[in-house]
VOVORO-647164 format. One record per residue (C-alpha): y, z, x. Coordinates in nm, 3 decimals, always signed. Example, Ala and Ser with C-alpha at 12.3 -4.5 7.8 and 13.67 -1.06 7.14 Angstrom:
<sites>
{{-0.450; +0.780; +1.230}};
{{-0.106; +0.714; +1.367}};
</sites>
This chain:
<sites>
{{+2.454; -3.939; -1.070}};
{{+2.662; -3.635; -0.976}};
{{+3.052; -3.706; -0.971}};
{{+3.157; -3.781; -0.605}};
{{+3.261; -3.477; -0.380}};
{{+3.646; -3.524; -0.422}};
{{+3.603; -3.420; -0.783}};
{{+3.384; -3.118; -0.695}};
{{+3.640; -2.966; -0.442}};
{{+3.801; -2.630; -0.497}};
{{+4.187; -2.657; -0.609}};
{{+4.289; -2.573; -0.210}};
{{+4.052; -2.836; -0.077}};
{{+4.323; -3.090; -0.071}};
{{+4.492; -2.874; +0.186}};
{{+4.232; -2.793; +0.397}};
{{+4.152; -3.165; +0.411}};
{{+4.514; -3.220; +0.515}};
{{+4.499; -2.967; +0.791}};
{{+4.174; -3.098; +0.900}};
{{+4.218; -3.456; +0.868}};
{{+4.566; -3.457; +1.071}};
{{+4.481; -3.161; +1.301}};
{{+4.821; -3.023; +1.211}};
{{+4.960; -2.667; +1.114}};
{{+4.661; -2.453; +1.268}};
{{+4.879; -2.213; +1.431}};
{{+5.090; -2.178; +1.150}};
{{+4.959; -1.856; +0.977}};
{{+5.246; -1.847; +0.721}};
{{+5.088; -2.166; +0.528}};
{{+4.770; -1.959; +0.467}};
{{+4.873; -1.842; +0.131}};
{{+4.983; -2.208; +0.065}};
{{+4.658; -2.355; +0.162}};
{{+4.440; -2.094; -0.028}};
{{+4.686; -2.016; -0.330}};
{{+4.600; -1.677; -0.505}};
{{+4.286; -1.744; -0.729}};
{{+3.881; -1.630; -0.778}};
{{+3.669; -1.379; -0.670}};
{{+3.313; -1.539; -0.719}};
{{+3.161; -1.666; -0.421}};
{{+3.059; -1.981; -0.430}};
{{+2.728; -2.046; -0.633}};
{{+2.532; -1.761; -0.751}};
{{+2.765; -1.499; -0.597}};
{{+2.555; -1.489; -0.298}};
{{+2.644; -1.240; +0.006}};
{{+2.471; -1.152; +0.322}};
{{+2.399; -0.769; +0.303}};
{{+2.485; -0.611; +0.615}};
{{+2.327; -0.329; +0.794}};
{{+2.472; +0.017; +0.884}};
{{+2.494; -0.057; +1.229}};
{{+2.637; -0.377; +1.177}};
{{+2.890; -0.230; +0.967}};
{{+3.007; +0.030; +1.258}};
{{+2.973; -0.270; +1.494}};
{{+3.225; -0.470; +1.260}};
{{+3.444; -0.132; +1.239}};
{{+3.460; -0.095; +1.616}};
{{+3.592; -0.439; +1.623}};
{{+3.862; -0.422; +1.383}};
{{+3.972; -0.108; +1.556}};
{{+3.987; -0.288; +1.922}};
{{+4.291; -0.188; +2.073}};
{{+4.374; +0.108; +1.828}};
{{+4.139; +0.348; +1.937}};
{{+4.357; +0.554; +2.111}};
{{+4.576; +0.605; +1.774}};
{{+4.295; +0.697; +1.550}};
{{+4.133; +0.921; +1.828}};
{{+4.476; +1.086; +1.889}};
{{+4.521; +1.120; +1.488}};
{{+4.169; +1.276; +1.472}};
{{+4.293; +1.516; +1.738}};
{{+4.564; +1.641; +1.575}};
{{+4.396; +1.680; +1.214}};
{{+4.158; +1.868; +1.405}};
{{+4.435; +2.110; +1.548}};
{{+4.607; +2.126; +1.194}};
{{+4.269; +2.223; +1.044}};
{{+4.238; +2.498; +1.352}};
{{+4.591; +2.606; +1.260}};
{{+4.533; +2.668; +0.903}};
{{+4.209; +2.855; +0.989}};
{{+4.402; +3.137; +1.129}};
{{+4.590; +3.203; +0.800}};
{{+4.271; +3.377; +0.644}};
{{+4.297; +3.602; +0.957}};
{{+4.663; +3.692; +0.941}};
{{+4.601; +3.810; +0.573}};
{{+4.279; +4.001; +0.708}};
{{+4.469; +4.181; +0.962}};
{{+4.775; +4.248; +0.727}};
{{+4.529; +4.403; +0.438}};
{{+4.357; +4.597; +0.706}};
{{+4.533; +4.689; +0.995}};
{{+4.888; +4.672; +0.869}};
{{+4.869; +4.795; +0.506}};
{{+4.515; +4.981; +0.565}};
{{+4.430; +5.208; +0.824}};
{{+4.125; +4.988; +1.011}};
{{+4.144; +4.952; +1.395}};
{{+4.360; +4.665; +1.503}};
{{+4.156; +4.366; +1.566}};
{{+4.331; +4.053; +1.671}};
{{+4.150; +3.717; +1.701}};
{{+4.152; +3.596; +2.083}};
{{+4.471; +3.381; +2.066}};
{{+4.688; +3.671; +1.909}};
{{+4.543; +3.967; +2.148}};
{{+4.865; +3.914; +2.324}};
{{+5.079; +4.049; +2.063}};
{{+4.862; +4.408; +1.991}};
{{+5.154; +4.595; +2.135}};
{{+5.418; +4.507; +1.886}};
{{+5.168; +4.594; +1.603}};
{{+5.068; +4.946; +1.744}};
{{+5.406; +5.038; +1.890}};
{{+5.633; +4.946; +1.577}};
{{+5.696; +5.063; +1.234}};
{{+5.540; +4.937; +0.928}};
{{+5.785; +4.689; +0.820}};
{{+5.769; +4.568; +1.176}};
{{+5.393; +4.487; +1.108}};
{{+5.472; +4.319; +0.764}};
{{+5.742; +4.090; +0.933}};
{{+5.528; +4.014; +1.260}};
{{+5.248; +3.908; +0.968}};
{{+5.494; +3.694; +0.810}};
{{+5.642; +3.524; +1.129}};
{{+5.270; +3.447; +1.229}};
{{+5.219; +3.286; +0.863}};
{{+5.534; +3.085; +0.940}};
{{+5.469; +2.959; +1.283}};
{{+5.097; +2.875; +1.197}};
{{+5.211; +2.680; +0.916}};
{{+5.472; +2.505; +1.096}};
{{+5.226; +2.397; +1.369}};
{{+4.997; +2.271; +1.117}};
{{+5.254; +2.072; +0.945}};
{{+5.385; +1.909; +1.272}};
{{+4.980; +1.824; +1.377}};
{{+4.965; +1.705; +1.010}};
{{+5.280; +1.489; +1.027}};
{{+5.206; +1.322; +1.369}};
{{+4.854; +1.294; +1.294}};
{{+4.933; +1.098; +0.966}};
{{+5.184; +0.900; +1.163}};
{{+4.952; +0.762; +1.432}};
{{+4.735; +0.676; +1.147}};
{{+4.983; +0.437; +0.967}};
{{+5.045; +0.250; +1.276}};
{{+4.724; +0.226; +1.395}};
{{+4.561; +0.100; +1.059}};
{{+4.886; -0.155; +1.001}};
{{+4.797; -0.260; +1.358}};
{{+4.413; -0.308; +1.295}};
{{+4.540; -0.441; +0.933}};
{{+4.748; -0.733; +1.123}};
{{+4.459; -0.811; +1.367}};
{{+4.203; -0.843; +1.108}};
{{+4.420; -1.098; +0.898}};
{{+4.482; -1.285; +1.200}};
{{+4.139; -1.264; +1.322}};
{{+4.014; -1.412; +0.937}};
{{+4.281; -1.652; +0.920}};
{{+4.174; -1.810; +1.272}};
{{+3.788; -1.788; +1.188}};
{{+3.867; -1.978; +0.889}};
{{+4.051; -2.251; +1.010}};
{{+3.754; -2.322; +1.229}};
{{+3.478; -2.315; +0.941}};
{{+3.310; -2.651; +0.863}};
{{+3.464; -2.821; +0.581}};
{{+3.162; -2.793; +0.394}};
{{+3.219; -2.420; +0.379}};
{{+3.524; -2.459; +0.248}};
{{+3.375; -2.691; -0.059}};
{{+3.132; -2.417; -0.122}};
{{+3.364; -2.114; -0.142}};
{{+3.613; -2.107; -0.400}};
{{+3.977; -2.031; -0.350}};
{{+4.007; -1.671; -0.496}};
{{+3.674; -1.551; -0.318}};
{{+3.867; -1.602; +0.045}};
{{+4.168; -1.466; -0.097}};
{{+4.002; -1.154; -0.233}};
{{+3.812; -1.115; +0.087}};
{{+4.095; -1.156; +0.325}};
{{+4.332; -0.932; +0.098}};
{{+4.200; -0.669; -0.115}};
{{+3.880; -0.621; +0.034}};
{{+4.082; -0.596; +0.383}};
{{+4.302; -0.309; +0.261}};
{{+3.979; -0.148; +0.117}};
{{+3.876; -0.128; +0.488}};
{{+4.211; -0.050; +0.569}};
{{+4.222; +0.270; +0.313}};
{{+3.861; +0.381; +0.427}};
{{+3.963; +0.372; +0.809}};
{{+4.264; +0.512; +0.791}};
{{+4.181; +0.767; +0.537}};
{{+3.810; +0.865; +0.445}};
{{+3.669; +0.801; +0.815}};
{{+3.939; +1.041; +0.975}};
{{+3.829; +1.252; +0.690}};
{{+3.458; +1.271; +0.734}};
{{+3.551; +1.421; +1.094}};
{{+3.791; +1.646; +0.980}};
{{+3.548; +1.790; +0.688}};
{{+3.251; +1.811; +0.922}};
{{+3.490; +1.989; +1.172}};
{{+3.664; +2.239; +0.902}};
{{+3.240; +2.296; +0.802}};
{{+3.166; +2.380; +1.123}};
{{+3.465; +2.596; +1.196}};
{{+3.447; +2.766; +0.871}};
{{+3.109; +2.850; +0.882}};
{{+3.116; +2.991; +1.238}};
{{+3.386; +3.196; +1.133}};
{{+3.205; +3.322; +0.811}};
{{+2.868; +3.400; +0.970}};
{{+3.080; +3.609; +1.246}};
{{+3.219; +3.814; +0.975}};
{{+2.900; +3.875; +0.762}};
{{+2.574; +3.643; +0.784}};
{{+2.444; +3.759; +0.456}};
{{+2.723; +3.617; +0.226}};
{{+2.730; +3.339; +0.464}};
{{+2.386; +3.249; +0.391}};
{{+2.446; +3.240; +0.012}};
{{+2.763; +3.002; +0.069}};
{{+2.531; +2.782; +0.292}};
{{+2.271; +2.738; +0.025}};
{{+2.511; +2.545; -0.199}};
{{+2.604; +2.283; +0.079}};
{{+2.278; +2.070; +0.122}};
{{+2.278; +2.088; -0.284}};
{{+2.627; +1.920; -0.307}};
{{+2.570; +1.683; -0.031}};
{{+2.236; +1.565; -0.185}};
{{+2.400; +1.520; -0.536}};
{{+2.667; +1.339; -0.379}};
{{+2.429; +1.077; -0.180}};
{{+2.271; +1.006; -0.516}};
{{+2.602; +0.936; -0.672}};
{{+2.659; +0.700; -0.338}};
{{+2.350; +0.509; -0.437}};
{{+2.445; +0.450; -0.774}};
{{+2.795; +0.360; -0.764}};
{{+2.790; +0.108; -0.468}};
{{+2.634; -0.130; -0.678}};
{{+2.868; -0.048; -0.957}};
{{+3.175; -0.133; -0.731}};
{{+2.998; -0.479; -0.644}};
{{+2.988; -0.592; -0.983}};
{{+3.346; -0.476; -1.043}};
{{+3.461; -0.691; -0.725}};
{{+3.294; -0.998; -0.856}};
{{+3.422; -0.957; -1.208}};
{{+3.781; -0.920; -1.037}};
{{+3.745; -1.256; -0.866}};
{{+3.629; -1.429; -1.181}};
{{+3.960; -1.268; -1.361}};
{{+4.138; -1.403; -1.066}};
{{+4.020; -1.742; -1.127}};
{{+4.094; -1.763; -1.450}};
{{+4.454; -1.685; -1.354}};
{{+4.474; -1.912; -1.064}};
{{+4.292; -2.222; -1.234}};
{{+4.556; -2.164; -1.539}};
{{+4.847; -2.181; -1.353}};
{{+4.730; -2.468; -1.145}};
{{+4.676; -2.670; -1.411}};
{{+4.936; -2.567; -1.634}};
{{+5.057; -2.898; -1.706}};
{{+4.704; -3.001; -1.836}};
{{+4.673; -2.690; -2.037}};
{{+5.001; -2.776; -2.215}};
{{+4.925; -3.178; -2.220}};
{{+4.605; -3.087; -2.427}};
{{+4.708; -2.802; -2.619}};
{{+4.456; -2.569; -2.450}};
{{+4.652; -2.233; -2.465}};
{{+4.432; -2.084; -2.721}};
{{+4.145; -2.151; -2.533}};
{{+4.258; -2.043; -2.171}};
{{+4.405; -1.693; -2.348}};
{{+4.033; -1.662; -2.501}};
{{+3.907; -1.748; -2.151}};
{{+4.080; -1.477; -2.004}};
{{+4.024; -1.204; -2.270}};
{{+3.676; -1.242; -2.209}};
{{+3.659; -1.179; -1.869}};
{{+3.917; -0.940; -1.872}};
{{+3.720; -0.738; -2.092}};
{{+3.412; -0.762; -1.842}};
{{+3.663; -0.656; -1.576}};
{{+3.775; -0.367; -1.794}};
{{+3.430; -0.262; -1.909}};
{{+3.285; -0.247; -1.560}};
{{+3.578; -0.010; -1.470}};
{{+3.530; +0.227; -1.766}};
{{+3.172; +0.223; -1.691}};
{{+3.258; +0.316; -1.301}};
{{+3.492; +0.588; -1.472}};
{{+3.213; +0.755; -1.683}};
{{+3.002; +0.755; -1.367}};
{{+3.259; +0.917; -1.154}};
{{+3.323; +1.149; -1.477}};
{{+3.003; +1.282; -1.460}};
{{+2.994; +1.315; -1.084}};
{{+3.294; +1.544; -1.094}};
{{+3.218; +1.748; -1.394}};
{{+2.876; +1.837; -1.261}};
{{+3.058; +1.881; -0.905}};
{{+3.274; +2.133; -1.072}};
{{+3.007; +2.338; -1.222}};
{{+2.793; +2.342; -0.885}};
{{+3.150; +2.433; -0.698}};
{{+3.252; +2.708; -0.957}};
{{+2.892; +2.876; -0.918}};
{{+2.898; +2.866; -0.556}};
{{+3.231; +3.045; -0.581}};
{{+3.108; +3.282; -0.851}};
{{+2.833; +3.341; -0.663}};
{{+3.000; +3.427; -0.304}};
{{+3.258; +3.650; -0.488}};
{{+2.970; +3.843; -0.650}};
{{+2.799; +3.946; -0.315}};
{{+3.120; +3.967; -0.152}};
{{+3.232; +4.221; -0.407}};
{{+2.885; +4.384; -0.385}};
{{+2.904; +4.410; +0.003}};
{{+3.266; +4.530; -0.025}};
{{+3.191; +4.798; -0.283}};
{{+2.879; +4.914; -0.033}};
{{+3.123; +4.922; +0.281}};
{{+2.935; +4.619; +0.464}};
{{+3.272; +4.453; +0.478}};
{{+3.653; +4.585; +0.453}};
{{+3.903; +4.429; +0.159}};
{{+4.072; +4.201; +0.426}};
{{+3.755; +4.091; +0.550}};
{{+3.650; +4.002; +0.178}};
{{+3.995; +3.833; +0.117}};
{{+3.951; +3.612; +0.453}};
{{+3.601; +3.536; +0.341}};
{{+3.683; +3.432; +0.022}};
{{+3.998; +3.202; +0.142}};
{{+3.733; +3.073; +0.395}};
{{+3.468; +2.971; +0.159}};
{{+3.729; +2.822; -0.075}};
{{+3.858; +2.628; +0.250}};
{{+3.499; +2.531; +0.297}};
{{+3.388; +2.411; -0.062}};
{{+3.630; +2.190; -0.148}};
{{+3.611; +1.959; +0.151}};
{{+3.218; +1.947; +0.075}};
{{+3.334; +1.887; -0.301}};
{{+3.509; +1.576; -0.194}};
{{+3.218; +1.445; +0.000}};
{{+3.186; +1.275; -0.329}};
{{+3.528; +1.105; -0.323}};
{{+3.465; +1.009; +0.050}};
{{+3.115; +0.837; -0.043}};
{{+3.223; +0.704; -0.321}};
{{+3.514; +0.499; -0.098}};
{{+3.260; +0.442; +0.173}};
{{+3.055; +0.264; -0.117}};
{{+3.365; +0.070; -0.184}};
{{+3.440; -0.006; +0.211}};
{{+3.077; -0.111; +0.262}};
{{+3.088; -0.364; -0.015}};
{{+3.392; -0.481; +0.145}};
{{+3.273; -0.508; +0.494}};
{{+2.973; -0.696; +0.398}};
{{+3.230; -0.945; +0.194}};
{{+3.441; -0.969; +0.503}};
{{+3.165; -1.002; +0.730}};
{{+3.014; -1.268; +0.517}};
{{+3.352; -1.496; +0.652}};
{{+3.355; -1.374; +1.005}};
{{+2.948; -1.431; +1.049}};
{{+3.016; -1.822; +0.858}};
{{+2.926; -2.068; +1.190}};
{{+3.253; -2.184; +1.300}};
{{+3.266; -2.580; +1.373}};
{{+3.159; -2.618; +1.738}};
{{+3.216; -2.886; +2.012}};
{{+2.982; -2.910; +2.306}};
{{+3.137; -2.821; +2.663}};
{{+3.115; -3.209; +2.739}};
{{+3.292; -3.353; +2.442}};
{{+3.511; -3.646; +2.534}};
{{+3.858; -3.713; +2.448}};
{{+3.840; -4.096; +2.471}};
{{+4.085; -4.378; +2.355}};
{{+4.072; -4.420; +2.010}};
{{+4.219; -4.778; +1.975}};
{{+3.902; -4.988; +1.993}};
{{+3.640; -5.144; +1.718}};
{{+3.491; -4.880; +1.459}};
{{+3.140; -4.911; +1.392}};
{{+2.909; -4.793; +1.128}};
{{+2.551; -4.829; +1.236}};
{{+2.279; -4.803; +0.997}};
{{+2.430; -4.498; +0.780}};
{{+2.234; -4.303; +0.561}};
{{+2.404; -3.971; +0.426}};
{{+2.363; -3.723; +0.150}};
{{+2.507; -3.399; +0.057}};
{{+2.346; -3.091; +0.036}};
{{+2.131; -3.060; -0.284}};
{{+2.222; -3.426; -0.375}};
{{+2.046; -3.784; -0.373}};
{{+2.152; -3.998; -0.080}};
{{+2.518; -4.122; -0.154}};
{{+2.539; -4.403; +0.126}};
{{+2.211; -4.604; +0.174}};
{{+2.196; -4.859; +0.534}};
{{+2.553; -4.902; +0.558}};
{{+2.620; -5.144; +0.879}};
{{+2.955; -5.310; +0.942}};
{{+3.231; -5.312; +1.228}};
{{+3.622; -5.286; +1.184}};
{{+3.788; -5.491; +1.468}};
{{+4.059; -5.274; +1.645}};
{{+4.394; -5.368; +1.490}};
{{+4.278; -5.504; +1.200}};
{{+4.301; -5.438; +0.834}};
{{+3.957; -5.322; +0.656}};
{{+3.934; -5.257; +0.318}};
{{+3.687; -5.101; +0.095}};
{{+3.633; -5.142; -0.266}};
{{+3.383; -4.953; -0.493}};
{{+3.348; -4.776; -0.817}};
{{+3.371; -4.386; -0.845}};
{{+3.094; -4.216; -0.675}};
{{+2.999; -4.527; -0.427}};
{{+3.052; -4.363; -0.104}};
{{+3.415; -4.480; -0.013}};
{{+3.538; -4.141; +0.076}};
{{+3.224; -4.029; +0.180}};
{{+3.258; -4.282; +0.453}};
{{+3.592; -4.180; +0.561}};
{{+3.475; -3.806; +0.597}};
{{+3.233; -3.911; +0.827}};
{{+3.459; -4.122; +1.037}};
{{+3.699; -3.801; +1.046}};
{{+3.413; -3.560; +1.132}};
{{+3.475; -3.341; +0.805}};
{{+3.080; -3.402; +0.780}};
{{+2.863; -3.481; +1.079}};
{{+2.586; -3.737; +1.008}};
{{+2.240; -3.564; +1.071}};
{{+2.000; -3.698; +1.337}};
{{+1.838; -4.018; +1.296}};
{{+2.072; -4.103; +1.001}};
{{+2.274; -4.370; +1.177}};
{{+2.581; -4.374; +1.427}};
{{+2.966; -4.403; +1.413}};
{{+3.138; -4.528; +1.715}};
{{+3.486; -4.591; +1.827}};
{{+3.555; -4.795; +2.112}};
{{+3.179; -4.759; +2.184}};
{{+3.143; -4.401; +2.212}};
{{+2.986; -4.209; +1.945}};
{{+3.219; -3.963; +1.761}};
{{+2.974; -3.712; +1.792}};
{{+3.022; -3.693; +2.128}};
{{+3.391; -3.638; +2.089}};
{{+3.606; -3.366; +2.043}};
{{+3.680; -3.309; +1.652}};
{{+4.050; -3.219; +1.688}};
{{+4.077; -3.525; +1.928}};
{{+3.927; -3.752; +1.656}};
{{+4.134; -3.610; +1.372}};
{{+4.455; -3.608; +1.586}};
{{+4.399; -3.985; +1.634}};
{{+4.308; -4.070; +1.290}};
{{+4.605; -4.025; +1.015}};
{{+4.465; -3.971; +0.657}};
{{+4.664; -4.002; +0.301}};
{{+4.431; -3.878; +0.036}};
{{+4.448; -3.971; -0.317}};
{{+4.555; -3.673; -0.446}};
{{+4.825; -3.527; -0.177}};
{{+4.893; -3.184; -0.103}};
{{+5.248; -3.113; -0.028}};
{{+5.394; -2.786; +0.085}};
{{+5.630; -2.579; -0.101}};
{{+5.883; -2.668; +0.148}};
{{+6.172; -2.907; +0.212}};
{{+6.082; -3.286; +0.192}};
{{+6.197; -3.340; +0.568}};
{{+5.951; -3.014; +0.638}};
{{+5.661; -3.185; +0.492}};
{{+5.728; -3.555; +0.639}};
{{+5.737; -3.341; +0.990}};
{{+5.450; -3.122; +0.911}};
{{+5.256; -3.300; +1.229}};
{{+5.556; -3.312; +1.439}};
{{+5.791; -3.039; +1.349}};
{{+6.033; -3.137; +1.695}};
{{+6.071; -3.480; +1.539}};
{{+6.421; -3.626; +1.464}};
{{+6.625; -3.708; +1.157}};
{{+6.596; -4.079; +1.271}};
{{+6.230; -4.068; +1.313}};
{{+6.168; -3.892; +0.971}};
{{+6.393; -4.129; +0.820}};
{{+6.215; -4.431; +0.967}};
{{+5.896; -4.295; +0.820}};
{{+6.003; -4.247; +0.483}};
{{+6.158; -4.625; +0.503}};
{{+5.821; -4.726; +0.590}};
{{+5.651; -4.572; +0.280}};
{{+5.952; -4.687; +0.042}};
{{+6.053; -4.347; -0.060}};
{{+6.373; -4.318; +0.143}};
{{+6.569; -4.453; -0.135}};
{{+6.460; -4.228; -0.351}};
{{+6.476; -3.900; -0.141}};
{{+6.868; -3.997; -0.085}};
{{+6.916; -3.978; -0.470}};
{{+6.847; -3.616; -0.478}};
{{+7.111; -3.411; -0.515}};
{{+6.986; -3.186; -0.166}};
{{+6.827; -3.516; -0.005}};
{{+6.573; -3.445; +0.245}};
{{+6.630; -3.078; +0.208}};
{{+6.508; -3.070; -0.150}};
{{+6.283; -2.808; -0.193}};
{{+5.909; -2.961; -0.311}};
{{+5.786; -2.727; -0.592}};
{{+5.401; -2.564; -0.537}};
{{+5.179; -2.862; -0.473}};
{{+5.450; -3.113; -0.476}};
{{+5.485; -3.068; -0.856}};
{{+5.890; -3.128; -0.853}};
{{+5.816; -3.496; -0.757}};
{{+5.631; -3.788; -0.956}};
{{+5.298; -3.882; -0.853}};
{{+5.427; -4.143; -0.675}};
{{+5.657; -4.008; -0.470}};
{{+5.414; -3.732; -0.350}};
{{+5.235; -3.996; -0.230}};
{{+5.452; -4.174; -0.053}};
{{+5.609; -3.855; +0.097}};
{{+5.226; -3.809; +0.212}};
{{+5.210; -4.181; +0.371}};
{{+5.541; -4.097; +0.544}};
{{+5.408; -3.771; +0.676}};
{{+5.073; -3.962; +0.818}};
{{+5.285; -4.203; +0.963}};
{{+5.469; -3.949; +1.187}};
{{+5.115; -3.888; +1.345}};
{{+5.174; -4.246; +1.524}};
{{+4.773; -4.220; +1.506}};
{{+4.593; -4.558; +1.623}};
{{+4.356; -4.527; +1.302}};
{{+4.524; -4.502; +0.957}};
{{+4.305; -4.422; +0.664}};
{{+4.486; -4.480; +0.297}};
{{+4.225; -4.318; +0.065}};
{{+4.322; -4.453; -0.272}};
{{+4.680; -4.331; -0.169}};
{{+4.860; -4.595; -0.358}};
{{+4.708; -4.533; -0.722}};
{{+5.019; -4.344; -0.893}};
{{+5.265; -4.650; -0.754}};
{{+5.333; -4.944; -0.945}};
{{+5.212; -5.295; -0.796}};
{{+5.512; -5.359; -0.678}};
{{+5.598; -5.078; -0.454}};
{{+5.224; -5.113; -0.362}};
{{+5.303; -5.476; -0.226}};
{{+5.624; -5.361; -0.070}};
{{+5.455; -5.047; +0.127}};
{{+5.193; -5.253; +0.235}};
{{+5.429; -5.532; +0.361}};
{{+5.613; -5.264; +0.558}};
{{+5.302; -5.150; +0.717}};
{{+5.206; -5.472; +0.822}};
{{+5.557; -5.540; +0.993}};
{{+5.613; -5.191; +1.146}};
{{+5.292; -5.039; +1.256}};
{{+5.174; -5.294; +1.518}};
{{+4.840; -5.269; +1.648}};
{{+4.688; -4.985; +1.448}};
{{+4.339; -5.030; +1.268}};
{{+4.461; -4.978; +0.898}};
{{+4.157; -4.875; +0.650}};
{{+4.257; -4.918; +0.280}};
{{+4.034; -4.749; +0.023}};
{{+4.136; -4.887; -0.357}};
{{+4.007; -4.970; -0.706}};
{{+4.311; -5.215; -0.683}};
{{+4.253; -5.557; -0.606}};
{{+4.609; -5.656; -0.516}};
{{+4.581; -5.357; -0.285}};
{{+4.300; -5.482; -0.091}};
{{+4.327; -5.882; -0.117}};
{{+4.551; -5.895; +0.210}};
{{+4.323; -5.714; +0.427}};
{{+4.108; -5.883; +0.703}};
{{+3.780; -5.773; +0.559}};
{{+3.683; -5.604; +0.236}};
{{+3.358; -5.416; +0.192}};
{{+3.238; -5.381; -0.149}};
{{+3.032; -5.092; -0.236}};
{{+2.819; -5.045; -0.526}};
{{+2.565; -4.723; -0.566}};
{{+2.619; -4.607; -0.210}};
{{+2.500; -4.964; -0.081}};
{{+2.693; -5.267; +0.101}};
{{+2.700; -5.562; -0.220}};
{{+2.925; -5.751; -0.013}};
{{+3.153; -5.796; +0.280}};
{{+3.400; -6.065; +0.380}};
{{+3.756; -6.202; +0.327}};
{{+3.939; -6.222; -0.005}};
{{+3.864; -6.576; +0.020}};
{{+3.501; -6.555; +0.109}};
{{+3.441; -6.300; -0.181}};
{{+3.639; -6.475; -0.454}};
{{+3.433; -6.797; -0.392}};
{{+3.108; -6.613; -0.456}};
{{+2.981; -6.508; -0.822}};
{{+2.943; -6.146; -0.713}};
{{+3.096; -5.815; -0.758}};
{{+3.409; -5.849; -0.595}};
{{+3.502; -6.164; -0.811}};
{{+3.423; -6.002; -1.125}};
{{+3.659; -5.735; -1.086}};
{{+3.923; -5.959; -0.973}};
{{+3.877; -6.162; -1.279}};
{{+3.909; -5.834; -1.502}};
{{+4.217; -5.703; -1.310}};
{{+4.411; -6.027; -1.211}};
{{+4.656; -6.149; -1.501}};
{{+4.959; -6.418; -1.412}};
{{+5.169; -6.109; -1.381}};
{{+4.964; -5.968; -1.093}};
{{+4.964; -6.303; -0.918}};
{{+5.329; -6.309; -0.953}};
{{+5.370; -5.966; -0.801}};
{{+5.247; -6.053; -0.449}};
{{+5.504; -6.312; -0.425}};
{{+5.812; -6.083; -0.547}};
{{+5.774; -5.691; -0.474}};
{{+6.052; -5.500; -0.614}};
{{+6.336; -5.376; -0.400}};
{{+6.288; -5.031; -0.213}};
{{+6.461; -4.741; -0.393}};
{{+6.349; -4.844; -0.751}};
{{+6.139; -4.589; -0.948}};
{{+5.809; -4.586; -0.967}};
{{+5.591; -4.509; -1.311}};
{{+5.483; -4.173; -1.129}};
{{+5.630; -3.945; -1.385}};
</sites>
């Protein structure tokens, strides 16, 4: 039988369950990096990823740029303006060589004809100074346009990046819990960081460059054809060759970039898993194994990028050859035309300048297409998240009181691709009672709670779960989770102060309220023993606290919800039996009519419950009170006889004093 779901979860799933189960911190985007710590980049099983069509990619880019179009359009116009000013330079050179130095008739381009009297009536020196002044003015205008264009691009791209990250974070928050189980930590992080940055780089750089390059080609070819048609045709012949060559390169490089992206994710996962499980690595002396594992993934990652470097080197080398042949051919034809008198020396120099200006943007198409291929892969990867279906409540979803009986009616459930985890489960938890669930690993205990909190929904005809007589499928998910407090077996604590961790469901809570919750959880004394007390910073994932202290802080945090239903999912496993008994006694005394559900392997934790359900292989083995169950010769009695010693029985009557340390370290 496969391991239970709780053992299959990625490292960040505890944080996701915490947020979902308690309906807390949904709006705190600053905690995104805490919920999904840096890690892997291989998507789920098999690295599947939906391929997005070009139309869909363009639609997605348009969505990214929503509210920023004016900045990108302004930047594009100014970029074209800079190109236009730069295109005047060769004409000024032509004027200087042919008409100021030479004896050709003065023929100023349209915008400069107003200066014709200053050339015709002045001296040679005046003409030279005028040409030099025109060069400076043109360069300044081109520089100003380029500066403002880059500033607009920077502002637009950063705003776009912020909006995209906000959209991704909000969308991820509303994705089903099953989606988080299937997708590993680093995969999500990589798509939300490096892939988003690749998209930003393309939109702010290459996308504008494409339009500028097209404008430059059209402008340069127009001027060149107006100067000499034959040489222009020679120059034009090479452009389709370069474009076709770049297209072939694009088709090859796109697949390689996807492989490199996946390898980068696998490398990140090796680091993330090692850092998350550093205590396990040290405890079992696995340092050499982890180093070897990292080196293998690092070698694959390096090999892929070396292969990419080889492909790009071939492209640039062959591209340089084609570019050199184009410039040489144009120069030979130009010299021939100049010798034959078809063009002047100034026109030849201007033509060569335009050709050089033209050929390098065309030459850079390969680089642009290379970036397009990376951006296309990244858009597909980001789009995978955005197109994943969110949890949806029906418009008629209810928010009823949840302080009534809880009924599980004929529940049968299985996870995707697995055998049924629960079979024919049917029982009722009376309101205000304490209900206990006992069972071995994989018996379906936690699955029952996942269904109750709607982390998973029951398929049709697989039973019904009701609270106060109303099917929870008819309730809003957020409402259900807000009214069900849940403490996990492996509690997730944020890297903040103990006070902030306890007050997470209610950040506005007063200090007395926080202390009261900590007191019920029997952790108040331990917190006061720390130098900084409640202002003690909890290390990453609670590493500075013992196992028992983490569980008790998590219990205190759950108590801050004031929920009518409280679930303790084996959440007292890391505390000793005395503290366990003390916490349960405080809960009975302080929590009034709340319905309490206890899940545990420990008989002493469950024996005082009003009812105890024993699960075995996903089925109901026994149901009754402690006295009823030990009077039978069943599973419960067998576990009781194994676990209970004379010392265990004594603990029930004499719990230790609050504040004494547990055996969590």
